[in-house]
C-alpha positions in Angstrom: -25.9 31.9 190.0 -26.2 29.1 192.7 -28.2 32.2 195.1 -30.0 33.2 192.3 -31.2 29.5 191.5 -33.0 29.0 194.9 -34.3 32.6 195.0 -38.2 34.0 193.6 -39.0 37.4 193.5 -42.8 38.5 194.0 -43.4 40.7 190.8 -46.0 42.4 193.1 -43.9 43.5 196.0 -40.3 43.0 195.0 -39.8 40.8 197.7 -37.5 37.9 197.4 -37.6 34.4 199.2 -35.4 31.4 199.0 -37.2 28.3 197.7 -36.5 25.2 195.6 -39.5 26.3 192.8 -37.0 27.4 190.4 -34.8 23.9 190.5 -38.1 22.0 190.5 -39.4 23.9 187.6 -36.3 23.2 185.6 -37.1 19.5 185.5 -40.6 20.0 184.0 -42.0 20.5 181.2 -40.3 22.2 178.4 -37.4 22.4 180.5 -36.9 18.9 181.2 -37.5 18.1 177.1 -35.0 20.6 176.4 -32.3 18.8 179.3 -33.4 15.6 177.6 -32.6 16.7 174.2 -29.2 18.0 175.2 -28.0 14.9 176.6 -29.6 12.6 174.0 -27.9 15.0 171.2 -24.2 15.2 173.3 -24.8 11.2 173.8 -25.2 10.5 170.1 -22.6 13.0 168.8 -20.1 11.9 171.3 -20.5 8.1 170.6 -20.3 8.6 166.8 -17.4 11.0 166.8 -15.4 8.2 169.3 -16.6 5.5 166.7 -15.4 7.6 163.6 -12.5 9.0 165.1 -10.6 6.5 166.7 -9.9 4.7 163.3 -9.0 8.2 161.5 -6.7 8.4 164.4 -5.2 5.0 163.9 -4.8 5.8 160.1 -2.9 8.9 160.8 -0.7 7.2 163.6 0.2 4.1 161.5 0.9 6.5 158.5 4.8 6.7 157.1 4.1 10.0 155.9 5.2 12.8 158.7 3.9 15.2 156.5 0.4 13.7 156.5 0.4 13.0 160.2 1.2 16.9 160.9 -1.4 18.2 158.6 -4.1 16.0 160.0 -3.5 17.1 163.5 -3.1 20.6 162.4 -6.2 20.7 160.8 -7.9 18.9 163.7 -6.9 21.3 166.1 -8.4 24.0 164.1 -11.5 22.3 163.3 -12.0 21.2 166.8 -12.1 25.3 167.7 -14.3 26.1 164.5 -18.0 26.4 165.5 -20.4 29.3 166.2 -22.3 31.1 163.6 -19.3 30.5 160.7 -20.0 26.9 161.6 -23.6 27.1 160.9 -23.7 29.4 158.1 -21.2 26.9 156.1 -23.2 24.0 156.6 -26.5 25.9 155.9 -24.9 27.3 152.4 -23.7 23.6 151.8 -26.4 21.4 153.2 -29.3 23.3 154.2 -32.7 23.4 152.0 -30.9 25.3 149.4 -27.4 24.2 149.8 -24.8 23.4 147.2 -24.7 19.8 147.8 -28.5 19.8 148.9 -29.6 20.8 145.2 -27.0 19.1 143.5 -27.6 15.5 144.9 -31.3 16.1 145.4 -31.0 15.4 149.2 -34.5 16.5 150.0 -36.3 14.2 148.0 -34.2 11.5 150.0 -35.6 13.0 153.2 -32.6 14.7 154.5 -33.2 17.9 156.8 -30.4 19.9 158.3 -32.7 21.8 160.6 -33.4 18.5 162.4 -31.7 16.3 165.3 -29.7 14.5 162.8 -29.1 17.6 160.8 -27.5 18.9 164.2 -25.6 15.7 165.0 -23.7 15.8 161.4 -23.0 19.6 162.1 -21.3 18.7 165.8 -19.4 15.9 164.2 -17.4 18.4 162.0 -15.8 19.5 165.5 -16.1 16.4 167.4 -14.3 14.1 165.1 -11.5 15.9 165.3 -11.2 16.5 168.7 -11.8 12.8 169.2 -8.5 12.5 166.6 -6.6 15.2 169.2 -7.6 13.2 172.1 -6.7 9.7 171.2 -3.7 10.0 169.1 -1.3 10.3 172.3 -2.8 7.1 173.5 -2.3 5.4 170.5 1.1 6.4 170.2 1.6 4.9 173.7 0.8 1.3 172.1 4.3 -0.5 172.1 5.1 -2.2 168.8 6.5 -5.1 171.2 2.7 -5.7 172.1 1.8 -6.4 168.5 5.1 -8.6 167.9 4.2 -10.6 170.9 0.2 -11.6 169.9 1.4 -12.1 166.1 4.2 -14.6 167.5 1.5 -16.3 169.7 -0.8 -16.6 166.5 -3.0 -13.9 167.3 -4.8 -12.2 164.4 -5.1 -8.4 163.8 -8.6 -8.6 165.3 -7.8 -10.5 168.1 -5.0 -8.1 168.9 -7.1 -5.5 168.9 -9.9 -7.2 171.1 -7.4 -8.8 173.6 -4.6 -6.2 173.8 -5.1 -3.0 172.1 -8.8 -2.0 172.9 -8.7 -3.0 176.7 -5.4 -0.9 177.0 -7.0 2.1 175.3 -10.2 1.5 177.3 -9.5 4.5 180.2 -8.6 6.6 177.1 -11.5 6.0 175.0 -14.0 6.5 177.5 -12.2 9.4 178.6 -12.5 11.0 175.1 -16.0 10.0 174.8 -16.7 11.9 178.3 -15.1 15.0 177.0 -16.8 14.9 173.6 -19.9 14.9 175.5 -19.2 17.4 177.6 -18.2 19.7 174.5 -21.6 19.1 172.8 -23.6 19.7 175.9 -22.2 22.9 176.3 -22.5 24.5 172.6 -24.8 27.0 171.7 -24.1 29.3 169.2 -24.4 27.0 166.2 -27.3 25.4 167.5 -28.8 28.8 168.2 -28.2 30.1 164.8 -29.1 26.9 162.8 -32.1 25.3 164.2 -33.5 27.8 166.7 -36.1 26.2 168.9 -36.7 23.7 166.2 -34.7 21.0 168.5 -35.0 21.7 172.2 -31.7 22.0 173.8 -31.1 23.4 177.5 -28.9 26.0 176.1 -31.4 27.5 174.0 -33.8 27.5 176.9 -31.7 29.2 179.3 -31.1 31.9 176.7 -34.8 32.1 175.8 -35.6 32.4 179.6 -33.1 34.9 180.1 -34.1 37.4 177.1 -37.9 36.8 178.3 -39.0 35.1 175.1 -41.2 32.4 177.2 -42.5 34.4 180.5 -41.3 37.3 182.1 -39.7 36.8 185.3 -38.1 33.3 184.1 -34.4 34.5 184.7 -34.1 32.6 188.2 -35.3 29.5 186.0 -32.3 29.9 183.8 -30.0 30.1 186.6 -31.3 27.0 187.9 -31.0 25.4 184.2 -27.3 26.6 184.3 -26.9 25.1 187.8 -28.2 21.9 186.2 -25.8 22.0 183.4 -22.9 22.8 186.0 -24.0 19.5 188.0 -24.0 17.3 184.7 -20.5 18.8 184.0 -19.0 18.2 187.2 -20.0 14.3 187.1 -18.7 14.5 183.4 -15.4 15.6 185.1 -15.8 13.5 187.8 -15.6 10.7 185.0 -13.2 11.9 183.0 -10.2 12.6 185.6 -9.7 8.9 187.1 -9.9 8.0 183.3 -7.2 10.0 182.2 -5.1 9.1 185.4 -5.4 5.4 184.7 -4.8 6.0 180.9 -1.5 7.9 181.6 -0.4 5.0 184.1 -0.9 2.3 181.0 0.5 4.4 178.5 3.4 6.0 180.0 
């Protein structure tokens, strides 16, 4: 991939030469739009999944029902890995233009469109929220009951406890989970390809189009350059995630 990203082949002579043209082209025009679209979609989806997943995980952790906890965590493990064409079909059948809920609730009259940016965000939340629950639950288990009792004995309210004690301790885990969700959404392909096609510009879809020649013939190496861009972003994601994970483990051990 690295070799191909910096290689250009002359269509007339077949000769290959090394250049940065592919990498430069991957940051221009439709390719830049797709890369920006993927970053935006991943950031919005990850942020919402973090905000929604934390209270859900907290409700599970504080529940007195062991059966409920095991059921939610088991379901989260399944749903976090449920994606691709089956997920796209499930949402099309439920919330598509002729979906069951769309017709029953007249969602189209209220401006709902599954095949849009926000429609894709809703679909991504289906597997990102369970992933956040799985990610943050061990950290919530690590919050010691003595901390809450000490805060209460010193006159702190529940809001003050979360603001000054729990959230600062959970911050590395929350940021690590956010980064992990961003990476998961950024790399997703099959669900978006089956559901929205080219309606929403995404870098994974641009790579597929370039490889298959749907845009221009001979753009395979541009696809490799786009893939290299994704690898670099994934590397940045991991560079942020691993230190946060280590810091979280030190606090909650």
